[in-house]
PASEBA-1860 file (N, C-alpha, C; in nm, 3 decimals):
! residues 90
1> XXXXXXXX> 12.397/10.063/8.577/12.288/10.004/8.649/12.162/10.015/8.562 ~ 12.090/9.905/8.550/11.969/9.905/8.467/11.849/9.949/8.549 ~ 11.764/10.022/8.485/11.641/10.066/8.549/11.537/9.955/8.539 ~ 11.451/9.942/8.638/11.346/9.840/8.629/11.251/9.875/8.515 ~ 11.190/9.776/8.456/11.098/9.803/8.345/10.983/9.893/8.392 ~ 10.948/9.989/8.309/10.839/10.081/8.340/10.710/10.025/8.279 ~ 10.598/10.040/8.352/10.472/9.993/8.295/10.439/10.073/8.168 ~ 10.378/10.008/8.077/10.343/10.076/7.952/10.231/10.176/7.977
9> XXXXXXXX> 10.216/10.268/7.884/10.110/10.368/7.896/9.974/10.300/7.897 ~ 9.959/10.193/7.818/9.831/10.121/7.815/9.802/10.060/7.951 ~ 9.900/10.001/8.012/9.881/9.941/8.144/9.843/10.050/8.245 ~ 9.907/10.165/8.235/9.874/10.277/8.323/9.730/10.322/8.305 ~ 9.687/10.331/8.179/9.548/10.369/8.151/9.453/10.264/8.204 ~ 9.488/10.138/8.186/9.402/10.029/8.235/9.389/10.034/8.387 ~ 9.501/10.060/8.454/9.497/10.070/8.600/9.412/10.189/8.644 ~ 9.426/10.302/8.576/9.348/10.420/8.609/9.199/10.394/8.587
17> XXXXXXXX> 9.166/10.328/8.475/9.026/10.298/8.447/8.969/10.202/8.551 ~ 9.048/10.105/8.591/9.004/10.011/8.694/8.975/10.085/8.825 ~ 9.061/10.179/8.860/9.041/10.259/8.981/8.912/10.339/8.971 ~ 8.887/10.401/8.857/8.765/10.479/8.836/8.643/10.387/8.844 ~ 8.651/10.271/8.781/8.538/10.177/8.784/8.506/10.132/8.926 ~ 8.609/10.104/9.003/8.587/10.061/9.141/8.527/10.174/9.225 ~ 8.576/10.296/9.206/8.521/10.410/9.278/8.377/10.436/9.241 ~ 8.345/10.419/9.114/8.207/10.435/9.068/8.118/10.331/9.133
25> XXXXXXXX> 8.166/10.208/9.143/8.087/10.102/9.206/8.061/10.132/9.353 ~ 8.161/10.184/9.423/8.142/10.222/9.564/8.033/10.330/9.573 ~ 8.039/10.428/9.485/7.938/10.534/9.485/7.798/10.480/9.457 ~ 7.787/10.390/9.361/7.656/10.333/9.329/7.603/10.247/9.443 ~ 7.690/10.166/9.504/7.649/10.084/9.617/7.600/10.170/9.734 ~ 7.672/10.280/9.757/7.636/10.369/9.868/7.504/10.439/9.840 ~ 7.484/10.484/9.718/7.359/10.549/9.681/7.242/10.452/9.694 ~ 7.260/10.328/9.651/7.155/10.227/9.667/7.123/10.206/9.815
33> XXXXXXXX> 7.225/10.206/9.899/7.204/10.187/10.043/7.124/10.303/10.101 ~ 7.153/10.426/10.058/7.078/10.542/10.106/6.931/10.526/10.069 ~ 6.904/10.493/9.945/6.765/10.479/9.899/6.693/10.370/9.976 ~ 6.756/10.254/9.990/6.693/10.142/10.059/6.669/10.174/10.206 ~ 6.769/10.229/10.271/6.756/10.259/10.414/6.653/10.368/10.439 ~ 6.655/10.472/10.359/6.559/10.581/10.376/6.416/10.527/10.359 ~ 6.395/10.445/10.258/6.263/10.386/10.237/6.221/10.298/10.353 ~ 6.314/10.219/10.404/6.285/10.128/10.516/6.250/10.206/10.643
41> XXXXXXXX> 6.303/10.327/10.657/6.276/10.408/10.776/6.165/10.511/10.751 ~ 6.096/10.498/10.639/5.983/10.586/10.610/6.020/10.726/10.568 ~ 6.144/10.745/10.526/6.187/10.878/10.481/6.169/10.886/10.330 ~ 6.047/10.912/10.289/6.013/10.915/10.146/5.953/11.051/10.111 ~ 5.959/11.083/9.984/5.908/11.213/9.939/5.756/11.219/9.940 ~ 5.689/11.106/9.946/5.543/11.107/9.944/5.481/11.107/10.084 ~ 5.562/11.121/10.187/5.511/11.125/10.325/5.443/11.260/10.348 ~ 5.322/11.259/10.403/5.252/11.384/10.431/5.331/11.473/10.528
49> XXXXXXXX> 5.324/11.602/10.505/5.399/11.698/10.586/5.359/11.690/10.733 ~ 5.233/11.658/10.759/5.187/11.644/10.897/5.259/11.531/10.970 ~ 5.282/11.421/10.898/5.355/11.308/10.956/5.500/11.346/10.984 ~ 5.558/11.420/10.892/5.697/11.464/10.910/5.707/11.557/11.031 ~ 5.611/11.650/11.042/5.611/11.743/11.155/5.596/11.668/11.287 ~ 5.510/11.567/11.290/5.490/11.489/11.412/5.619/11.413/11.449 ~ 5.686/11.356/11.349/5.811/11.285/11.374/5.920/11.381/11.420 ~ 5.920/11.500/11.365/6.018/11.600/11.405/5.996/11.639/11.551
57> XXXXXXXX> 5.870/11.660/11.586/5.835/11.699/11.723/5.870/11.591/11.825 ~ 5.845/11.466/11.789/5.868/11.355/11.882/6.015/11.313/11.891 ~ 6.093/11.356/11.793/6.234/11.314/11.789/6.257/11.191/11.704 ~ 6.147/11.131/11.656/6.161/11.012/11.572/6.234/11.041/11.442 ~ 6.212/11.158/11.386/6.277/11.193/11.260/6.429/11.191/11.275 ~ 6.478/11.249/11.383/6.624/11.249/11.406/6.676/11.106/11.420 ~ 6.601/11.021/11.487/6.640/10.881/11.500/6.646/10.809/11.367 ~ 6.548/10.838/11.282/6.548/10.776/11.148/6.667/10.824/11.065
65> XXXXXXXX> 6.693/10.953/11.071/6.805/11.009/10.995/6.936/10.950/11.046 ~ 6.949/10.937/11.176/7.071/10.879/11.233/7.088/10.734/11.187 ~ 6.980/10.658/11.187/6.988/10.518/11.143/7.027/10.509/10.996 ~ 6.967/10.593/10.913/7.000/10.592/10.769/7.147/10.628/10.750 ~ 7.194/10.727/10.824/7.333/10.768/10.813/7.428/10.654/10.850 ~ 7.399/10.588/10.961/7.484/10.478/11.005/7.483/10.362/10.904 ~ 7.365/10.328/10.856/7.355/10.218/10.759/7.426/10.253/10.628 ~ 7.415/10.378/10.587/7.481/10.421/10.464/7.633/10.417/10.479
73> XXXXXXXX> 7.683/10.466/10.592/7.828/10.461/10.616/7.880/10.318/10.617 ~ 7.805/10.229/10.680/7.846/10.088/10.684/7.847/10.027/10.544 ~ 7.745/10.059/10.466/7.738/10.006/10.329/7.853/10.060/10.245 ~ 7.881/10.189/10.257/7.990/10.250/10.181/8.125/10.191/10.221 ~ 8.144/10.172/10.351/8.269/10.114/10.399/8.284/9.970/10.349 ~ 8.177/9.894/10.354/8.183/9.756/10.306/8.213/9.749/10.158 ~ 8.148/9.835/10.081/8.172/9.838/9.938/8.316/9.878/9.907 ~ 8.364/9.980/9.975/8.502/10.025/9.952/8.601/9.913/9.987
81> XXXXXXXX> 8.575/9.842/10.095/8.663/9.732/10.134/8.665/9.623/10.027 ~ 8.548/9.592/9.974/8.540/9.489/9.869/8.609/9.536/9.742 ~ 8.588/9.661/9.705/8.643/9.712/9.580/8.795/9.731/9.587 ~ 8.846/9.759/9.707/8.988/9.783/9.721/9.066/9.658/9.759 ~ 8.995/9.549/9.783/9.061/9.423/9.817/9.142/9.378/9.695 ~ 9.255/9.312/9.719/9.334/9.262/9.606/9.250/9.172/9.516 ~ 9.263/9.191/9.389/9.189/9.113/9.291/9.277/9.008/9.228 ~ 9.223/8.890/9.209/9.298/8.787/9.136/9.293/8.821/8.988
89> XX> 9.405/8.812/8.922/9.412/8.841/8.779/9.394/8.715/8.697 ~ 9.312/8.625/8.746/9.294/8.496/8.677/9.205/8.511/8.558
END
């Protein structure tokens, strides 16, 4: 009985590199989403501490963090879906 042809080492390396590249893209897309969402919700490093304390007291800060978290998860999931979708080898 003949064994099916085995992929070459080069093909294996190419597949592994493609997997790493796609994972890197998901990470970059997700990081960009965090930055964009945090900025859009006013979660920036240059915000005065008094404003942060007021938002913390009112509960607005928790709402902003929750929104950023949800938006980031959605962006990461969307990116992963796109990166893991079958690719045409054309």
